[in-house]
C-alpha positions, 0 to 999 in steps of 0.5 A: 421281929425275932418271931419272924425268923423260922426257930432254927435261926433264932439262936444265930440271927436277929430279925433287924436292919443288921440282918438286912445288910447282910441279905443285900450283900450277900445277894447284891454284890453277886448279883451285880458281879453276874450281870456285869459279866452277863453285859461283858460276855453275854453270858445270862445263865446265871441271872435267872438263877440269882433271881430265883434265890432271891425268891427263895430267901424269905421262905429259908429264913422266915416263918409263917408269921414273918411270910405274911409280915412281907406280904405274901397273902391275899390281896385286900384290894383288887381295884389297887392290882388294876391300878398298880398295872396300869402305872408300871406300863406307863412309867416304863414308857414314860422312861422310854421317851425321856431316854429318846429324847435325851439320847436319841439311839445312842448307847447312853439311852438305857433302852438301847444298851439294855437292848444289845443284851437281848442279841435281837436278830436283825432278820426275823419276819414278823411273826418270829420276832413275835414270839421271840417278844412274848418268851422275852416279856414272859420271862421279864413278868415272872422271874425278877418281879417275883424275885426281886419284890419278894427280897427288896419290898419283902424281907429285906424292907421288913428288916428295917422297919423296927429301926427306920419305920416303914418310910425308911425301910422303903427308902432304904430298900429302893435305894438298894434296888437302884443301886444294884440295877447300874450294873443293868445300865450306868457301868457299861461295856463297850469295844473298848472296856467299862465305862460309867455314864455320869448323868446318864446313870443317875438318871436311871438310878433315880428311875430305879429309886423312884419306880421302887418307891412306886412298887411299895406304893401299891404294896401298901396300897393293896395290902400285899406284896402282889400290888408290887409284883404286879406293878413290876411285871407291867414295868418289864412287859412295858419296857421289853415292848419298847425294846422290841417295837419303838427303838 
């Protein structure tokens, strides 16, 4: 495991679960705070930056062997990439249907709350709305899938493997992913302050956990991190489509 680190880091760090916990703390905690700030003040300037940092973290710490170990290589199965895309779209749409069934158009519906952060004007023409959708979808399919998958399903996952095995590592990186996403929905800001929606938060958190396991499943099946990235991109595309055209 030690050989996964660049020579500069070998005398400073050990590639183990403690390093993984360190990575979670230095990335996920600031990100959690930034997302809460963004939701309160509609200031999303730094969200893209944290995704970029998440993307480059593996390349900062890992050597070529480490980069390959986290799955940054050519896919072994393109069939599974196609299945990953379809599965990501379906998962996000089923999550939309669940939210709609349980909470209709209230702020307890995760997609409704997230849509408020998009600040979509109500007086857009059909063409203007389409253009805005393509911009949001393009951004959503690039920044978080690459940043989060190389980070969570990549370097963070691999740091836990030697101690907990791949299954245990997937449980841990998926749990970190799910808890981090409570900042996106669960701990919500309304006019009278912050609120924690207990039951909707549990549903959202478990949904994020299981979609993380799905991302990892396609990483394994495709033989590369690309399976996770494509499934994540498809999930975001489907979610943004639901927000623009189904709510």
